[in-house]
C-alpha positions, 0 to 999 in steps of 0.5 A: 499500499502506498502511504498517502498521509502521516497524522498525530493521533494520541502521541503516535504518529500514524501513517494513512494509506489509501485503505485506511482514508477511504475507510475515514478511521482518522478524522480530518480534524486530527489529520488537520490539528497535526499539520497545523501544529507542525506548520505553526511551529516552524513558522514560529521558528524555522530552525528548530530541530526535529527532536524539539519538533518531536517533543513539542508535539509529543511524536516520536523522532523518526515519525517527525522526520517522516511527516517532515520528508511528506510535507517538504515533497508537497512543497510546503517547507523548504530546507536551509542548511546552517551551522549552529554554535556548536559548528555542527551542521543543521537545517532550517525548515521555511515555510513556502509561499504553498505552505503559507497558504496551507497553514492559512488554510488549516487555520480557517478550517480549524477555527470553524469547525471549534466554532462550530463545536462551541456553538454545539457545546453552548447550545448543550450547556443550555439545554441542560441548565434549563433541564436541571433548573426545572427539576432542582434550581439549587443545583445550578448555584455550585456551577459557574458557567453564567459567561457561557451563556450570555451571547458573545458579541460576535453572536449579536451583530 
């Protein structure tokens, strides 16, 4: 099977094959958030080592290497050689225009999905708190969620 994409799931990088992607065993959200996290870390500091990326993302070093190779192949980043302070050769991973655009699109989709989830959760909290108030209003006193139930400035516009 041909590897299609690698994604972080529960602290491990999984290589998705065409077969797995058709079965949709990994959510689109998980794929997007892993790639977005990697692109954001590289945008913040292109000279981060693979070891540091591995530590920050909570995945194996080999997995970071594999995924970096994949996004280099996609044209999202380019390599830069440089000498570190200890005079050892190292690499910088710079986002290309395609990488910047991918990061922007992933950020938009991630934010859109999170806002949808937030709205759904907010609605569910409203429903449950109404049910609880009907059953036993005393229980509501211990809960601190008044900010959540007040309309946000964006929802009033």
